[in-house]
C-alpha positions, 0 to 999 in steps of 0.5 A: 356459947352462943353465935357472937362469941363464935363469930369472935374466936373466928374471926381472931383465928383468921386475924391470926392465920393473916398475920402468920402469913403476913408474916413469912412472906415478909421474910426477904430471898437469902441465900448464905453465899457459900450454900448458894452455890460456885460464881458464874457470869450471868447477862443482866438488864437494869432498867435505871430511872435516874432525874425522871429518865430512864435508861437501860442497862446491860451486863454481867455479874458481878456488877458495881453501882454507883458515883465513881467512874469505876462503878459498872454502873455510874449513877449521878446521884449526890446520895449515892456513895462512890461503891453503893450496891452490887450485883452478883450470880451463882448458879443462874440466881442474881442477888443484890446487896449492899457495897458498905454505902452511907445511906443503905440499899433498899430492895423492893422498899427495905433496906438489904442485909447481906445479899438478896435474891432479885427478880425480875420486876425487882427494884433497888433503890441506891439514893433517889435512884431506882434499878429496875432488874429487867432479868438475866439472859440474852437480849437483841 
């Protein structure tokens, strides 16, 4: 086998390994709700970017996001359903899920299908509103 053929095979192995890594890294951080443990309230902070202004929301899980006055986090976005998304916590882990909205809920650009763990800095898009999960704990 000549040197050029060896380089091609080596390049294909590298490309294959990178593709496998990308596929594994793209798998969302999901847990089945019964496997995750006991529901426990957690205090979370969210930065809500709505119509070019950002506001901080702090509250206890579980909480809902939507247009309805009954939503814990109310957003005035016509593309947001009355009850659009939900945040829950189990064993200190915070999860986001879609609440059956018309337009879907997206975590870091990927449509949510079930409850997905959120980490500080993750973005949740509901309609044209972007919510950044700041974290859980206590704040002054």
